[in-house]
ROVEXMAR-184470 format. One record per atom (N, C-alpha, C, O): atom name; x, y, z; residue number from 1. Coordinates in steps of 0.1 Angstrom, whole numbers. Each point is the difference from the previous one (the first is absolute). Layout:
! ROVEXMAR-184470
+----+-------+-------+-------+-----+
!  a !     X !     Y !     Z !   k !
+----+-------+-------+-------+-----+
! CA !     X !     Y !     Z ! NUM !
...
+----+-------+-------+-------+-----+
***
This chain:
! ROVEXMAR-184470
+----+-------+-------+-------+-----+
!  a !     X !     Y !     Z !   k !
+----+-------+-------+-------+-----+
!  N !   -68 !   -34 !  -148 !   1 !
! CA !   -11 !    -9 !     3 !   1 !
!  C !    -5 !    -7 !   -12 !   1 !
!  O !   -10 !    -6 !     0 !   1 !
!  N !    17 !     7 !   -11 !   2 !
! CA !    -4 !    -7 !   -12 !   2 !
!  C !     5 !   -14 !     1 !   2 !
!  O !    10 !    -3 !     6 !   2 !
!  N !   -17 !    -6 !   -13 !   3 !
! CA !     3 !   -14 !    -1 !   3 !
!  C !     3 !    -3 !   -14 !   3 !
!  O !    -7 !     5 !    -9 !   3 !
!  N !    18 !   -13 !     7 !   4 !
! CA !     3 !    -3 !   -14 !   4 !
!  C !    -7 !   -13 !    -4 !   4 !
!  O !     1 !   -10 !     7 !   4 !
!  N !    -9 !    11 !   -18 !   5 !
! CA !    -8 !   -12 !    -5 !   5 !
!  C !     7 !    -4 !   -13 !   5 !
!  O !     4 !     7 !    -8 !   5 !
!  N !    -3 !   -20 !     7 !   6 !
! CA !     5 !    -7 !   -12 !   6 !
!  C !   -12 !    -2 !   -10 !   6 !
!  O !    -9 !    -6 !     4 !   6 !
!  N !    11 !    11 !   -16 !   7 !
! CA !   -11 !    -3 !   -10 !   7 !
!  C !     7 !    -8 !   -11 !   7 !
!  O !    10 !     3 !    -6 !   7 !
!  N !   -17 !   -14 !     2 !   8 !
! CA !     5 !   -10 !   -10 !   8 !
!  C !   -10 !    -2 !   -10 !   8 !
!  O !   -11 !    -3 !     2 !   8 !
!  N !    16 !     4 !   -15 !   9 !
! CA !    -8 !    -3 !   -12 !   9 !
!  C !     1 !   -15 !    -2 !   9 !
!  O !    11 !    -5 !    -2 !   9 !
!  N !   -22 !    -2 !     3 !  10 !
! CA !     0 !   -15 !    -2 !  10 !
!  C !    -8 !    -4 !   -12 !  10 !
!  O !   -12 !     4 !    -1 !  10 !
!  N !    18 !   -12 !    -7 !  11 !
! CA !    -8 !    -6 !   -11 !  11 !
!  C !   -10 !   -10 !     7 !  11 !
!  O !     3 !    -6 !    10 !  11 !
!  N !   -16 !     6 !   -15 !  12 !
! CA !   -10 !    -9 !     6 !  12 !
!  C !     2 !   -14 !    -6 !  12 !
!  O !    -7 !    -4 !    -9 !  12 !
!  N !    17 !    -3 !    15 !  13 !
! CA !     2 !   -14 !    -5 !  13 !
!  C !     4 !    -8 !    12 !  13 !
!  O !     6 !     5 !    10 !  13 !
!  N !    -9 !   -18 !   -10 !  14 !
! CA !     2 !    -9 !    11 !  14 !
!  C !    15 !     0 !     4 !  14 !
!  O !     9 !    -1 !    -8 !  14 !
!  N !    -7 !     2 !    22 !  15 !
! CA !    13 !    -1 !     5 !  15 !
!  C !     7 !    13 !     3 !  15 !
!  O !    10 !     0 !     7 !  15 !
!  N !   -14 !    11 !   -13 !  16 !
! CA !     7 !    13 !     1 !  16 !
!  C !     0 !     5 !    14 !  16 !
!  O !    11 !     4 !     5 !  16 !
!  N !   -22 !    -5 !     2 !  17 !
! CA !    -1 !     5 !    14 !  17 !
!  C !     8 !    -9 !     9 !  17 !
!  O !     7 !     4 !     9 !  17 !
!  N !    -8 !   -17 !   -12 !  18 !
! CA !     8 !   -10 !     8 !  18 !
!  C !    15 !     3 !    -1 !  18 !
!  O !     7 !    -1 !    10 !  18 !
!  N !    -2 !     3 !   -22 !  19 !
! CA !    14 !     3 !    -3 !  19 !
!  C !     4 !    13 !     8 !  19 !
!  O !    10 !     0 !     7 !  19 !
!  N !   -18 !    10 !    -8 !  20 !
! CA !     3 !    13 !     7 !  20 !
!  C !     1 !    -3 !    15 !  20 !
!  O !    10 !     5 !     6 !  20 !
!  N !   -19 !   -12 !     0 !  21 !
! CA !     1 !    -2 !    15 !  21 !
!  C !    11 !    -9 !     3 !  21 !
!  O !     6 !     2 !    11 !  21 !
!  N !    -2 !   -11 !   -20 !  22 !
! CA !    12 !    -8 !     3 !  22 !
!  C !    12 !     8 !     0 !  22 !
!  O !     9 !    -1 !     8 !  22 !
!  N !    -7 !    10 !   -18 !  23 !
! CA !    11 !     9 !    -1 !  23 !
!  C !     1 !     9 !    13 !  23 !
!  O !    11 !     1 !     6 !  23 !
!  N !   -22 !     4 !    -1 !  24 !
! CA !     1 !     8 !    12 !  24 !
!  C !     3 !    -9 !    12 !  24 !
!  O !     8 !     4 !     9 !  24 !
!  N !   -13 !   -16 !    -8 !  25 !
! CA !     2 !    -9 !    11 !  25 !
!  C !    15 !    -4 !     1 !  25 !
!  O !     6 !     0 !    10 !  25 !
!  N !     0 !    -3 !   -22 !  26 !
! CA !    14 !    -4 !    -1 !  26 !
!  C !     9 !    12 !     4 !  26 !
!  O !    11 !    -3 !     5 !  26 !
!  N !   -16 !    15 !    -6 !  27 !
! CA !     8 !    12 !     4 !  27 !
!  C !    -2 !     4 !    15 !  27 !
!  O !     5 !     9 !     4 !  27 !
!  N !   -14 !   -17 !     3 !  28 !
! CA !    -3 !     3 !    13 !  28 !
!  C !    -9 !    12 !     2 !  28 !
!  O !     0 !     6 !    11 !  28 !
!  N !    -8 !    -3 !   -21 !  29 !
! CA !    -9 !    12 !     1 !  29 !
!  C !   -14 !    -5 !     3 !  29 !
!  O !    -6 !    -9 !    -7 !  29 !
!  N !     0 !    14 !    17 !  30 !
! CA !   -13 !    -4 !     5 !  30 !
!  C !   -11 !    10 !    -6 !  30 !
!  O !     2 !    12 !     0 !  30 !
!  N !   -13 !   -18 !    -5 !  31 !
! CA !   -11 !     8 !    -5 !  31 !
!  C !    -9 !     4 !    12 !  31 !
!  O !    -4 !    -9 !     7 !  31 !
!  N !     2 !    22 !    -6 !  32 !
! CA !    -9 !     5 !    12 !  32 !
!  C !   -14 !     2 !    -5 !  32 !
!  O !   -10 !    -3 !     7 !  32 !
!  N !     8 !     8 !   -19 !  33 !
! CA !   -13 !     2 !    -6 !  33 !
!  C !     1 !    -1 !   -15 !  33 !
!  O !    11 !     2 !    -5 !  33 !
!  N !   -22 !    -5 !    -2 !  34 !
! CA !     0 !     0 !   -14 !  34 !
!  C !   -14 !     2 !    -6 !  34 !
!  O !   -10 !    -2 !     7 !  34 !
!  N !    10 !     7 !   -19 !  35 !
! CA !   -12 !     2 !    -7 !  35 !
!  C !     3 !    -2 !   -15 !  35 !
!  O !    11 !     3 !    -4 !  35 !
!  N !   -20 !    -9 !    -3 !  36 !
! CA !     1 !    -1 !   -14 !  36 !
!  C !   -12 !     4 !    -8 !  36 !
!  O !   -11 !    -4 !     4 !  36 !
!  N !    13 !    11 !   -14 !  37 !
! CA !   -10 !     4 !   -10 !  37 !
!  C !     3 !    -6 !   -13 !  37 !
!  O !    12 !     2 !    -4 !  37 !
!  N !   -21 !    -8 !    -2 !  38 !
! CA !     3 !    -7 !   -13 !  38 !
!  C !   -10 !     2 !   -11 !  38 !
!  O !   -11 !     4 !     2 !  38 !
!  N !    16 !    -7 !   -14 !  39 !
! CA !    -8 !    -1 !   -12 !  39 !
!  C !     2 !   -14 !    -5 !  39 !
!  O !     7 !    -8 !     7 !  39 !
!  N !   -12 !     5 !   -18 !  40 !
! CA !     2 !   -14 !    -6 !  40 !
!  C !    14 !    -2 !    -4 !  40 !
!  O !     5 !   -12 !    -1 !  40 !
!  N !     3 !    23 !    -2 !  41 !
! CA !    14 !    -2 !    -5 !  41 !
!  C !    11 !     3 !    11 !  41 !
!  O !    10 !    -7 !    -1 !  41 !
!  N !   -13 !    15 !    10 !  42 !
! CA !    11 !     4 !    10 !  42 !
!  C !    -6 !     5 !    13 !  42 !
!  O !   -13 !     2 !     1 !  42 !
!  N !    21 !    -1 !     9 !  43 !
! CA !    -4 !     5 !    13 !  43 !
!  C !    10 !    10 !     5 !  43 !
!  O !    12 !    -1 !    -4 !  43 !
!  N !   -16 !     9 !    14 !  44 !
! CA !    10 !     8 !     7 !  44 !
!  C !    -1 !    -5 !    14 !  44 !
!  O !   -11 !     1 !     7 !  44 !
!  N !    22 !    -6 !    -2 !  45 !
! CA !     1 !    -5 !    14 !  45 !
!  C !     6 !    11 !     8 !  45 !
!  O !    11 !     5 !    -3 !  45 !
!  N !   -17 !    -1 !    14 !  46 !
! CA !     5 !    10 !     9 !  46 !
!  C !     3 !    -7 !    13 !  46 !
!  O !    -8 !    -8 !     6 !  46 !
!  N !    21 !    10 !    -1 !  47 !
! CA !     5 !    -7 !    12 !  47 !
!  C !     6 !    10 !    10 !  47 !
!  O !     6 !     9 !    -3 !  47 !
!  N !    -9 !   -12 !    16 !  48 !
! CA !     8 !     6 !    10 !  48 !
!  C !     9 !   -12 !     6 !  48 !
!  O !    -6 !   -10 !     4 !  48 !
!  N !    19 !    12 !    -4 !  49 !
! CA !     9 !   -10 !     4 !  49 !
!  C !     9 !     5 !    10 !  49 !
!  O !     1 !    11 !     3 !  49 !
!  N !     6 !   -21 !     3 !  50 !
! CA !     9 !     3 !    11 !  50 !
!  C !    13 !     8 !    -4 !  50 !
!  O !     6 !     7 !     8 !  50 !
!  N !    -2 !    -8 !   -21 !  51 !
! CA !    12 !     7 !    -4 !  51 !
!  C !    -3 !     5 !   -15 !  51 !
!  O !     4 !    -7 !    -9 !  51 !
!  N !   -10 !    19 !     7 !  52 !
! CA !    -3 !     4 !   -13 !  52 !
!  C !    11 !     1 !   -10 !  52 !
!  O !    -1 !    -3 !   -12 !  52 !
!  N !    12 !     9 !    17 !  53 !
! CA !    12 !     2 !    -9 !  53 !
!  C !     5 !   -13 !    -5 !  53 !
!  O !     3 !    -1 !   -12 !  53 !
!  N !    -1 !    -9 !    20 !  54 !
! CA !     5 !   -13 !    -4 !  54 !
!  C !   -11 !    -7 !    -9 !  54 !
!  O !     4 !    -6 !   -10 !  54 !
!  N !   -16 !     7 !    13 !  55 !
! CA !   -11 !    -6 !    -8 !  55 !
!  C !     1 !     6 !   -14 !  55 !
!  O !    -1 !    -8 !   -10 !  55 !
!  N !     3 !    21 !     9 !  56 !
! CA !     1 !     6 !   -14 !  56 !
!  C !    12 !    -6 !    -7 !  56 !
!  O !    -2 !    -3 !   -12 !  56 !
!  N !    13 !     2 !    18 !  57 !
! CA !    12 !    -6 !    -6 !  57 !
!  C !    -2 !   -14 !    -4 !  57 !
!  O !     3 !    -3 !   -12 !  57 !
!  N !    -8 !    -6 !    21 !  58 !
! CA !     0 !   -14 !    -4 !  58 !
!  C !   -11 !    -3 !   -10 !  58 !
!  O !     1 !    -8 !    -9 !  58 !
!  N !   -12 !    16 !     9 !  59 !
! CA !   -11 !    -2 !   -10 !  59 !
!  C !     5 !     4 !   -14 !  59 !
!  O !    -3 !    -6 !   -10 !  59 !
!  N !    10 !    18 !    10 !  60 !
! CA !     6 !     4 !   -13 !  60 !
!  C !     9 !   -10 !    -6 !  60 !
!  O !     0 !    -3 !   -11 !  60 !
!  N !     9 !    -2 !    20 !  61 !
! CA !    10 !   -10 !    -4 !  61 !
!  C !    -7 !   -13 !    -5 !  61 !
!  O !     5 !    -7 !    -9 !  61 !
!  N !   -17 !     4 !    14 !  62 !
! CA !    -7 !   -12 !    -4 !  62 !
!  C !    -9 !     3 !   -13 !  62 !
!  O !    -7 !    -8 !    -4 !  62 !
!  N !     8 !    20 !    -1 !  63 !
! CA !    -7 !     3 !   -13 !  63 !
!  C !   -14 !     6 !     2 !  63 !
!  O !    -7 !     1 !   -10 !  63 !
!  N !     3 !     3 !    22 !  64 !
! CA !   -13 !     6 !     1 !  64 !
!  C !     1 !    15 !    -3 !  64 !
!  O !    10 !     7 !     3 !  64 !
!  N !   -21 !    -1 !    -8 !  65 !
! CA !    -1 !    14 !    -1 !  65 !
!  C !    -6 !     6 !    13 !  65 !
!  O !   -11 !    -3 !     4 !  65 !
!  N !    19 !    10 !     3 !  66 !
! CA !    -3 !     4 !    14 !  66 !
!  C !     4 !    15 !     2 !  66 !
!  O !     9 !     5 !    -6 !  66 !
!  N !   -17 !     1 !    16 !  67 !
! CA !     3 !    14 !     3 !  67 !
!  C !    -3 !     2 !    15 !  67 !
!  O !    -7 !    -9 !     6 !  67 !
!  N !    12 !    20 !     0 !  68 !
! CA !    -4 !     3 !    14 !  68 !
!  C !    -9 !    13 !    -1 !  68 !
!  O !     3 !     9 !    -7 !  68 !
!  N !   -13 !   -10 !    15 !  69 !
! CA !   -10 !    11 !     1 !  69 !
!  C !    -2 !     4 !    15 !  69 !
!  O !    -1 !    -9 !     9 !  69 !
!  N !     1 !    22 !    -6 !  70 !
! CA !    -3 !     4 !    13 !  70 !
!  C !   -15 !     0 !     3 !  70 !
!  O !    -8 !     5 !    -8 !  70 !
!  N !     5 !   -11 !    20 !  71 !
! CA !   -14 !    -1 !     5 !  71 !
!  C !     0 !     3 !    14 !  71 !
!  O !    11 !     3 !     6 !  71 !
!  N !   -23 !    -2 !     0 !  72 !
! CA !     0 !     2 !    15 !  72 !
!  C !    -8 !   -11 !     6 !  72 !
!  O !    -9 !    -5 !    -6 !  72 !
!  N !    13 !     1 !    18 !  73 !
! CA !    -7 !   -10 !     8 !  73 !
!  C !    -6 !     6 !    12 !  73 !
!  O !     6 !     6 !     9 !  73 !
!  N !   -19 !    -6 !    -9 !  74 !
! CA !    -8 !     7 !    10 !  74 !
!  C !    -7 !   -10 !    10 !  74 !
!  O !    -6 !   -10 !    -5 !  74 !
!  N !     8 !    12 !    17 !  75 !
! CA !    -7 !    -8 !    11 !  75 !
!  C !   -14 !     4 !     0 !  75 !
!  O !    -3 !    12 !     2 !  75 !
!  N !    -6 !   -22 !    -3 !  76 !
! CA !   -15 !     3 !     0 !  76 !
!  C !    -6 !    -8 !    11 !  76 !
!  O !     3 !   -12 !     1 !  76 !
!  N !   -12 !    17 !     6 !  77 !
! CA !    -7 !    -7 !    10 !  77 !
!  C !    -7 !   -12 !    -6 !  77 !
!  O !    -8 !     2 !   -10 !  77 !
!  N !     9 !   -14 !    15 !  78 !
! CA !    -6 !   -11 !    -6 !  78 !
!  C !   -14 !    -2 !     6 !  78 !
!  O !    -3 !    -8 !     9 !  78 !
!  N !    -6 !    17 !   -13 !  79 !
! CA !   -14 !     1 !     4 !  79 !
!  C !    -8 !     6 !   -11 !  79 !
!  O !     5 !     7 !    -9 !  79 !
!  N !   -18 !    -9 !    10 !  80 !
! CA !    -8 !     6 !   -10 !  80 !
!  C !     2 !    16 !    -1 !  80 !
!  O !    -1 !     7 !    10 !  80 !
!  N !     3 !    -3 !   -22 !  81 !
! CA !     2 !    15 !    -2 !  81 !
!  C !    15 !     5 !     2 !  81 !
!  O !     3 !    11 !    -3 !  81 !
!  N !     6 !   -21 !     7 !  82 !
! CA !    13 !     4 !     2 !  82 !
!  C !     7 !     6 !   -12 !  82 !
!  O !     7 !    10 !     0 !  82 !
!  N !    -9 !   -17 !   -12 !  83 !
! CA !     6 !     5 !   -12 !  83 !
!  C !    -6 !    13 !    -5 !  83 !
!  O !     6 !     8 !    -6 !  83 !
!  N !   -19 !    -7 !     9 !  84 !
! CA !    -8 !    12 !    -5 !  84 !
!  C !     6 !    13 !     6 !  84 !
!  O !     0 !    10 !    -6 !  84 !
!  N !     5 !   -11 !    18 !  85 !
! CA !     6 !    12 !     7 !  85 !
!  C !    12 !     5 !    -8 !  85 !
!  O !     1 !    12 !    -3 !  85 !
!  N !     8 !   -21 !    -1 !  86 !
! CA !    11 !     3 !    -8 !  86 !
!  C !    -3 !     5 !   -14 !  86 !
!  O !     5 !    10 !    -5 !  86 !
!  N !   -14 !   -17 !    -2 !  87 !
! CA !    -5 !     4 !   -13 !  87 !
!  C !    -6 !    13 !     0 !  87 !
!  O !     2 !     8 !   -10 !  87 !
!  N !   -10 !    -5 !    20 !  88 !
! CA !    -7 !    13 !     1 !  88 !
!  C !    10 !    12 !     1 !  88 !
!  O !    -2 !    10 !    -6 !  88 !
!  N !    12 !   -12 !    14 !  89 !
! CA !    11 !    10 !     2 !  89 !
!  C !     7 !     3 !   -13 !  89 !
!  O !     2 !    11 !    -4 !  89 !
!  N !     1 !   -22 !    -4 !  90 !
! CA !     6 !     2 !   -13 !  90 !
!  C !    -9 !     7 !   -10 !  90 !
!  O !     4 !     9 !    -7 !  90 !
!  N !   -17 !   -13 !     7 !  91 !
! CA !   -10 !     6 !    -8 !  91 !
!  C !    -1 !    14 !     2 !  91 !
!  O !     0 !     8 !    -9 !  91 !
!  N !    -1 !    -4 !    22 !  92 !
! CA !    -2 !    14 !     3 !  92 !
!  C !    11 !     9 !    -4 !  92 !
!  O !    -1 !    12 !    -2 !  92 !
!  N !    13 !   -18 !     1 !  93 !
! CA !    12 !     8 !    -4 !  93 !
!  C !     2 !    -1 !   -15 !  93 !
!  O !    10 !     5 !    -6 !  93 !
!  N !   -19 !   -12 !    -1 !  94 !
! CA !     1 !    -1 !   -15 !  94 !
!  C !    12 !    -9 !    -4 !  94 !
!  O !     5 !     1 !   -11 !  94 !
!  N !    -1 !   -11 !    19 !  95 !
! CA !    11 !    -9 !    -3 !  95 !
!  C !    -6 !   -13 !    -6 !  95 !
!  O !    -8 !    -7 !     6 !  95 !
!  N !    12 !     5 !   -19 !  96 !
! CA !    -6 !   -12 !    -7 !  96 !
!  C !     8 !   -13 !     3 !  96 !
!  O !    12 !     1 !     1 !  96 !
!  N !   -19 !   -11 !     1 !  97 !
! CA !     6 !   -13 !     3 !  97 !
!  C !     1 !    -8 !   -14 !  97 !
!  O !   -11 !    -2 !    -6 !  97 !
!  N !    22 !    -2 !     2 !  98 !
! CA !     2 !    -8 !   -12 !  98 !
!  C !    -4 !   -14 !     2 !  98 !
!  O !    -7 !    -6 !    -8 !  98 !
!  N !    11 !     0 !    19 !  99 !
! CA !    -4 !   -13 !     4 !  99 !
!  C !     4 !    -2 !    15 !  99 !
!  O !     7 !     8 !     5 !  99 !
!  N !   -12 !   -19 !     0 ! 100 !
! CA !     3 !    -4 !    14 ! 100 !
!  C !    -2 !   -15 !     2 ! 100 !
!  O !    -8 !    -6 !    -7 ! 100 !
!  N !    15 !     1 !    17 ! 101 !
! CA !    -3 !   -14 !     4 ! 101 !
!  C !     4 !    -1 !    15 ! 101 !
!  O !     7 !     9 !     5 ! 101 !
!  N !   -12 !   -19 !     2 ! 102 !
! CA !     1 !    -1 !    14 ! 102 !
!  C !     6 !   -13 !     5 ! 102 !
!  O !    -1 !   -10 !    -8 ! 102 !
!  N !     6 !    11 !    20 ! 103 !
! CA !     4 !   -13 !     6 ! 103 !
!  C !     0 !     2 !    15 ! 103 !
!  O !     0 !    12 !     5 ! 103 !
!  N !    -2 !   -22 !     3 ! 104 !
! CA !     0 !     1 !    15 ! 104 !
!  C !    14 !     2 !     5 ! 104 !
!  O !     9 !    -7 !    -4 ! 104 !
!  N !    -8 !    15 !    14 ! 105 !
! CA !    13 !     3 !     6 ! 105 !
!  C !     1 !   -10 !    12 ! 105 !
!  O !    -9 !    -2 !     7 ! 105 !
!  N !    21 !    -5 !    -7 ! 106 !
! CA !     2 !   -10 !    11 ! 106 !
!  C !     2 !     6 !    14 ! 106 !
!  O !    -4 !    -6 !    10 ! 106 !
!  N !     9 !    19 !   -10 ! 107 !
! CA !     4 !     5 !    13 ! 107 !
!  C !   -12 !     7 !     7 ! 107 !
!  O !     2 !     5 !    12 ! 107 !
!  N !   -13 !    -3 !   -17 ! 108 !
! CA !   -11 !     6 !     6 ! 108 !
!  C !   -14 !    -5 !    -5 ! 108 !
!  O !     0 !   -10 !    -8 ! 108 !
!  N !   -10 !    15 !    13 ! 109 !
! CA !   -14 !    -4 !    -4 ! 109 !
!  C !    -5 !     8 !   -12 ! 109 !
!  O !   -11 !    -2 !    -4 ! 109 !
!  N !    19 !    11 !    -1 ! 110 !
! CA !    -3 !     8 !   -11 ! 110 !
!  C !     3 !    -7 !   -14 ! 110 !
!  O !     8 !   -10 !     0 ! 110 !
!  N !   -13 !    16 !   -10 ! 111 !
! CA !     3 !    -5 !   -14 ! 111 !
!  C !    10 !    10 !    -6 ! 111 !
!  O !     0 !    12 !     4 ! 111 !
!  N !     7 !   -16 !   -14 ! 112 !
! CA !     8 !    10 !    -7 ! 112 !
!  C !    -6 !     1 !   -14 ! 112 !
!  O !    -3 !   -11 !    -6 ! 112 !
!  N !     2 !    23 !     1 ! 113 !
! CA !    -4 !     2 !   -14 ! 113 !
!  C !    11 !     7 !    -7 ! 113 !
!  O !     5 !    10 !     4 ! 113 !
!  N !    -1 !   -15 !   -16 ! 114 !
! CA !    10 !     5 !    -8 ! 114 !
!  C !    -6 !     9 !   -11 ! 114 !
!  O !    -9 !    -5 !    -7 ! 114 !
!  N !    12 !    18 !     6 ! 115 !
! CA !    -6 !     9 !    -9 ! 115 !
!  C !    11 !     5 !   -10 ! 115 !
!  O !    11 !     3 !     3 ! 115 !
!  N !   -15 !    -2 !   -15 ! 116 !
! CA !     7 !     7 !   -11 ! 116 !
!  C !    -8 !    12 !    -3 ! 116 !
!  O !   -12 !    -2 !    -5 ! 116 !
!  N !    17 !    14 !     8 ! 117 !
! CA !    -8 !    12 !    -2 ! 117 !
!  C !     8 !     9 !    -9 ! 117 !
!  O !    13 !    -1 !    -2 ! 117 !
!  N !   -20 !    11 !    -4 ! 118 !
! CA !     7 !     9 !   -10 ! 118 !
!  C !     9 !    10 !     8 ! 118 !
!  O !    11 !     2 !    -5 ! 118 !
!  N !   -15 !     3 !    15 ! 119 !
! CA !     8 !    10 !     8 ! 119 !
!  C !     5 !    -6 !    13 ! 119 !
!  O !    -6 !     2 !    11 ! 119 !
!  N !    16 !   -10 !   -11 ! 120 !
! CA !     4 !    -8 !    11 ! 120 !
!  C !     4 !     9 !    12 ! 120 !
!  O !    -3 !    -3 !    11 ! 120 !
!  N !    11 !    13 !   -14 ! 121 !
! CA !     5 !     9 !    11 ! 121 !
!  C !   -12 !     7 !     7 ! 121 !
!  O !     0 !     2 !    12 ! 121 !
!  N !    -9 !     3 !   -20 ! 122 !
! CA !   -13 !     6 !     5 ! 122 !
!  C !    -8 !    -9 !     9 ! 122 !
!  O !    -5 !     3 !    10 ! 122 !
!  N !     4 !   -16 !   -15 ! 123 !
! CA !    -7 !   -10 !     7 ! 123 !
!  C !     7 !    -3 !    14 ! 123 !
!  O !    -7 !    -1 !    10 ! 123 !
!  N !    20 !     0 !   -10 ! 124 !
! CA !     7 !    -2 !    12 ! 124 !
!  C !    -3 !    11 !    10 ! 124 !
!  O !    -2 !    -3 !    12 ! 124 !
!  N !     3 !    15 !   -16 ! 125 !
! CA !    -2 !    12 !     9 ! 125 !
!  C !   -15 !     0 !     5 ! 125 !
!  O !    -2 !     2 !    12 ! 125 !
!  N !    -7 !    -5 !   -21 ! 126 !
! CA !   -14 !     0 !     4 ! 126 !
!  C !    -3 !   -11 !    10 ! 126 !
!  O !    -7 !     2 !    10 ! 126 !
!  N !    12 !   -14 !   -12 ! 127 !
! CA !    -2 !   -11 !     9 ! 127 !
!  C !     6 !     3 !    14 ! 127 !
!  O !    -6 !    -4 !    10 ! 127 !
!  N !    18 !    10 !   -10 ! 128 !
! CA !     6 !     4 !    13 ! 128 !
!  C !    -9 !    10 !     7 ! 128 !
!  O !    -2 !    -1 !    13 ! 128 !
!  N !    -3 !    11 !   -20 ! 129 !
! CA !    -8 !    10 !     6 ! 129 !
!  C !   -13 !    -6 !     6 ! 129 !
!  O !    -6 !     5 !    10 ! 129 !
!  N !     1 !   -16 !   -16 ! 130 !
! CA !   -12 !    -7 !     5 ! 130 !
!  C !     3 !   -11 !     9 ! 130 !
!  O !    -9 !    -8 !     3 ! 130 !
!  N !    21 !     7 !     3 ! 131 !
! CA !     4 !   -10 !     9 ! 131 !
!  C !    -2 !   -14 !    -5 ! 131 !
!  O !    -4 !    -9 !     8 ! 131 !
!  N !     6 !     7 !   -21 ! 132 !
! CA !    -1 !   -13 !    -6 ! 132 !
!  C !    14 !    -6 !    -1 ! 132 !
!  O !     8 !     7 !    -6 ! 132 !
!  N !    -6 !   -18 !    12 ! 133 !
! CA !    14 !    -6 !     0 ! 133 !
!  C !     4 !    -5 !   -13 ! 133 !
!  O !    -6 !    -9 !    -6 ! 133 !
!  N !    17 !    14 !     1 ! 134 !
! CA !     6 !    -5 !   -12 ! 134 !
!  C !    14 !    -6 !     4 ! 134 !
!  O !     8 !     6 !     7 ! 134 !
!  N !    -7 !   -19 !   -11 ! 135 !
! CA !    12 !    -7 !     4 ! 135 !
!  C !    12 !     3 !    -9 ! 135 !
!  O !    -2 !     3 !   -12 ! 135 !
!  N !    14 !    -3 !    18 ! 136 !
! CA !    12 !     1 !    -7 ! 136 !
!  C !     3 !   -12 !    -9 ! 136 !
!  O !    -4 !   -11 !     4 ! 136 !
!  N !    11 !    12 !   -15 ! 137 !
! CA !     3 !   -11 !    -8 ! 137 !
!  C !     7 !   -11 !     7 ! 137 !
!  O !    -3 !   -12 !    -1 ! 137 !
!  N !    13 !    16 !     9 ! 138 !
! CA !     8 !   -11 !     8 ! 138 !
!  C !    -9 !    -7 !    10 ! 138 !
!  O !     3 !   -12 !     3 ! 138 !
!  N !   -13 !    18 !     2 ! 139 !
! CA !    -9 !    -7 !     9 ! 139 !
!  C !    -9 !   -10 !    -8 ! 139 !
!  O !    -3 !   -11 !     5 ! 139 !
!  N !    -1 !    15 !   -17 ! 140 !
! CA !    -9 !    -9 !    -8 ! 140 !
!  C !     8 !   -12 !    -5 ! 140 !
!  O !    -5 !   -11 !     0 ! 140 !
!  N !    17 !    14 !    -4 ! 141 !
! CA !     9 !   -11 !    -6 ! 141 !
!  C !     2 !   -11 !    11 ! 141 !
!  O !     2 !   -12 !    -4 ! 141 !
!  N !    -3 !    15 !    17 ! 142 !
! CA !     3 !    -9 !    11 ! 142 !
!  C !   -12 !    -8 !     4 ! 142 !
!  O !     1 !   -10 !     8 ! 142 !
!  N !   -13 !    14 !   -12 ! 143 !
! CA !   -12 !    -6 !     5 ! 143 !
!  C !    -1 !   -15 !    -4 ! 143 !
!  O !    -9 !    -7 !     3 ! 143 !
+----+-------+-------+-------+-----+
***
């Protein structure tokens, strides 16, 4: 139930992000979700894409510094307090969230939240026990 996320180190200069998206587009890779954290000199771009293995390959070939990280994609009720239910379950189990970002799921009325947590296997077990839907990577890549 883990999802592979592409993480890319990007210099903070004009055109770098455009080049990256062009490389992915030319390889037929669709971006499903993204998040970027930046400083004045560089940024870390995090992507969920339709084909993580191929994205890793083509981005490395294009000269980008890139890696794959396991994350989880959790279905969250798209209503007030929906995210709080998931966060509270993780908090009660002592599972720390390193970062998260969200996107709307096309196939339902719910939102998807991508989590990077310290204890990913513990988090997956906990979420299953709490009847919180965690999507499989192949399902997320097809959204």
